[in-house]
N, C-alpha and C positions, 0 to 999 in steps of 0.2 A: 598920826600919819597925815602927810600932806600929799594929795593925789590919791590914786588908787580907787577911784569911783567906779560906778557901774560900767562894766565892759572892760575894765582894766585887767591885763594879764598879770603884771608884776605886783600890784597891790596885794591881792589875796595870797600870793606866794610869800611875800614878806610877812604878812600877818601869821600864816601857818608856821613859817620858820621861826619867827620871834617867840611864838608861844609854845613851840614844840616841847621844850624841857620844863615848862610850867613856871618859869622864873620871870617872865616878861608878859605883860597883858596889854592889849589894845583897849584904851579907854576913851580916846577922843580923836577927832580928826577934822580936817578941812579937805574933804574928798573931791570937791568939784568947785569950779568958779560959780556955778549955778547953785544958790542956796537950797533950792528944793531937791536938786540932784544930790547934794552933799548929805542932806537929811535922809534921803532914800538909801544912800550907801551906808549911812550909820545904822539904819534899821537892818539892812542886810548883814552887816557885821555883828549885829546884836549888842551894840553899845547904847548907852543912855542917849536918847535923841537930842537932849539938851546939850550934849557934848559933841554933836555933829554941827560944826560951825560953818558960816558962809565964806570965811577966808582965814588964812593962817594968822594974820595980824590979830583978828578977834580971838582966835583960839589961844594964842600965846598970852594975850592980855587977860582973858577970863580964867584960864587955867592957873595963872599966877596968883589969883585971888583965892584959890581953893587950898584947903589943907591937904587934899589928896591929889593935887595937880600933877601934870605930866613931868617926868624926869628926862624923857628921851623922845626925839622926833625922828621919824623915818620920812625921807624925802623921795617920792616916787613919781615925780612930775617930769615933763620934758626938760631938756637940758638948759633952755634959756632962763628957767626960773630957779635953778639950783642955788646960784650965788645969793640972791636976795633972801630966799627962805633960810638958808644956812646961817647967814649973817644975823638975821632977825632972831632965830632960835638961840644961837650962841649968845647974842646980846641979852636975851631973856634968862640966861643961866641954864639953858637946857642942852643936854648932850645931843649929838646928831649922828644918825646913820643915813648916808646919802647914796642914792643910786649913782652909778658912774655915767659919764665922766663928772668930775667934781664941779665943773663950771662949763660955760659956753666958750670961754676964751682963756688963753694963758694969763693975760693981764688980770682977769678976775681970780684965777687960781692963786696967783702971787698975793693979791690983796686978801683973799680968804685965809691964806696961811698966816698973815698978820693978825687977822681977827681971831683965829683959833688960838694962837699963842696968848693974846690978850685976855681971852675969855676964861682960861683955866678949865675949860670943859673938854670932853673927849669928842673927837670927830673921826668917823670911820667911813670908808667907802665899801660898798657891797660888791667887791670883786669875788663873787660867789664861788668860783671854781677853786680858789685858794683854800676853801673849807673842806675839800675832799681828802679823806684819810690817806689815799695812796699818793696824792700829790704832796702831802705833808711828809709822807714816807720818802718820796723822791728827794724833796728838799733836804731832809735830814741826812740821807745817804750822800748827796753831793757835798754838803757842808762837812761831813766826816771824811771826805776824800776818797770815798769808795770807787769813784770813777777815775781818780787821778786828776791830772790837769785837763780842764775842759777845753775842747778844741772846736766843737760845732754844736749850735743850738738852733733848732728848727721848731717853730710853732705855726700850725695851720688851723684856720677857723673858717669852715665853709658852710654856708647856708644857701638855700635856693628860693626862699619865699618872695624875693624881689626880682625874680627872673622875668617877670612881666610887670607892666606899669600898674600894679594893684592900687597904688596911691590915688589913681584917678577913678577908682571904683568904690568909693565910700569905705575904704579900709583905714580906720583912724590911726592904727599903729604905724602903718606905712606912710600915712600923710604927714605926720609930724617928723618922722625920721628922715624924710626926703626933702624937708623944708628948711632951708638955711636960717630962716628967721627963728625957728624953734629948736633945731638940732645943733646949730652952730656951723662952723666951717667944714666939718667933716661928716660924711654920710656913713658908709660902711666902716671906714677907718675909725670914726668916732663911736660907732655903735658896738662893733665887736672887735675892731682892730686894737683898741686900748686894752681889751681883755687879753688878747694874745701877747701884746707888749708887756703887760703887767705880769703875766704868767712866766714869760721868758726870764724876767728879772727875779721873780719870787722863787722859782725852783732852782735857778742856777746860782743865785746869790751874787751875780755879776751885773754891773751896770752896762747898758747900751751906751757906747761912746759916740758912734757915728751911724748915720743911716743914709741909704741911697734909695729914694722911693720912686715907685711908679704907680700912679692912681689912674683909674679909668672910669668913665661913665658909659656903660655898655648899653643900657636901655635908652632908646631915643627919647629926648625931651627931659631927661633927668638932669637936675642941676648939680647935685652932689655926687661924689664917687659912689660906685656900688661894687668896686673890685680893686684890690690893692696887693702889690707884691713889693716887699721892702727888704733890701739887703742890709745886714747889720754887722757892725764891728763892736765887739765887747771890750771893756777896759782891760781884761786880762789877755787880750790878743785873740780870743776865740772869734770865729765868724759865725754868721747865722742868717736865717731867713724868717721873716714875719709875714705870713700871707693870710689874707682874709678876702672873702667874697660873699655877696648875698645874691649873686646871679648864677650860682653853681646849681643848675637845674637838677632837681631830684634830691639834693642834700637837705638834711633836716637841721641838725645842730652838731656838725662834725668837727669837734675841737680835738686836736692832737698835739702833743709835745714830745720831742725826742732830743736827747742830749748825748753827746759822745765825748768821752775823755780818753786818755792814753791807756786806760785799763779796761774800759768797757762802756756800754751805752744803756740808757733808760728809754722806755717807750710807754706812754700812757695815752689812752683815748677816752674821751667822754662817753663814747658808746659802750665801753666796758670799764666804768669808773672804779670798780672794785678790784681791778687787776693792774699790776705793774710788772712789766717785763724787763729783765736785765739781761743783756747779751754781753758776755765776758770776752775779753781778748783771747782767752784760751780756747774758744770755740764752744764753750758750754753756755746754755741759756737757763735762766731761772725765772720762775713766776712767783710773785708774792700776791696774796689775796687779802683783802680787808678782813679783819677779825682774826687773822693768824696770830698765835701767841708770840711769834718771834719778831714782830714788827717793832719799830722804834716807839719811844714814849709819845712823840708827837702824833703818830698815826693812831695809837691806842686812845689818846685823849679825844680824837675826832671820830671815834667809832662807838656806836650804840648797840649794835646787834652782833651775834656770833657769826663766824665765817659762813658763807653760803647764803646769807640773807642780805641781798644787795641794798645798799643805801644810796639815795639819789640826790637830786638838786636841792630839794627843800632841806634835807639833813645837812648838806654842805653849807647852805646859807645859815642854817641854825647854828652851825659852829662859829660863824662870824659874829652872830648875835651873842653867843655864849662868851666869846673872847671879849667883846665890848662890855658886857655886863661885868665880867671879872675885873676889867680895867677900871670901870666906874666904882667898883667896890674896893679898889686898891689891892686887888689880888693879881698875881701874875697870870696873864692869859696863856693858853696853850701855845699859841703862835702869835708873833707880833702882828698887830692890826695893820691893815693897809689904810693909811690915813692921809692927811693933807700932803705929806711929802710925796707919797706915791701919786696923789692927785696932780700935783705940780709936774712930776715926771711924765705922767701920761699926757697932760696938756701940752708939754714941751714937745713930746714925740708927735702928737697930733698936728701941732702947728708947723713943725719942721717938715713933716711928711707932706702936708697939703701945699705949703709954699714951695718946698723943694721940687715936688712933682710939677707944679705949675711953671716954675722957672727952668726946670730940666737942667739944673746946674750941678748934678752929681752928688758927691758926699757932703753931708751936713753934720755938724756937731750938735749933740744934745747938752 
């Protein structure tokens, strides 16, 4: 692991998810730029302290000398370092799981795509929500034509933790996410908007062809956007909305996706991730629950517990790790990995949204 030191939220989440099924184990890391802090984090994770390295270059070099060296690197650092770490790991012959977005800029994402292809190694992005069983059920239903021709796709992702200028109050997570030098050109749109965009394409199976973005900086003094509403046109002719906000006071992690076709609509919310609601054109509504025997094979492959035993975020991310492990072992993953192609797509979306909103020039093609 690179990043994920003391005080990190996402590092321990990745560790628990990767190790959940007993097939992947954290054995080494460069957890902090501070060698002492990296060693302290290694002790907290329970790894051999000699494998808690002062930087990722040393980690890759020393691990390559070992007969039991690392096979996979997880990148959980701020956005500005993703590109360099991923390139170094792939160049060392190590597979990569990277936190999103893939890079800080579209140009870097395009260059990373070339590096991935040359390396012959697997590269995956932790779009964690794609690991939920009921979103995989929704994806399978849409692909099978259950909703008919898709007409409308709406994804909303609302948080409230940046409703005040907490980045000025020694909040490390807020500080780097609101700093363009570390987060890149997008604030809210780069942090959670890319999740909403990716989910729209993942579940619908359709590509966003054009966007008309509006980005706002609501909190005084903030440099990057903290609120965004984006109109979307999909390649099949469907229309949509991709909305995200981190200043929605009182919201926690309110992610929701709805899709409507000419036969019916689907509704999924992260606050009830084990439930998928289908509203049919006939006027009847249906609810499908995770663990139900009648779900599709994709949903079953992403479910560990019987119905009525809710599975959450760590289990969803564990499914992404399981898919990556299967790909590394030359086995067919349950669901196609979100990899560098999706990384380039997300960075194109991010760049067009930011520049389009700044220029206020209407519709832009992806």
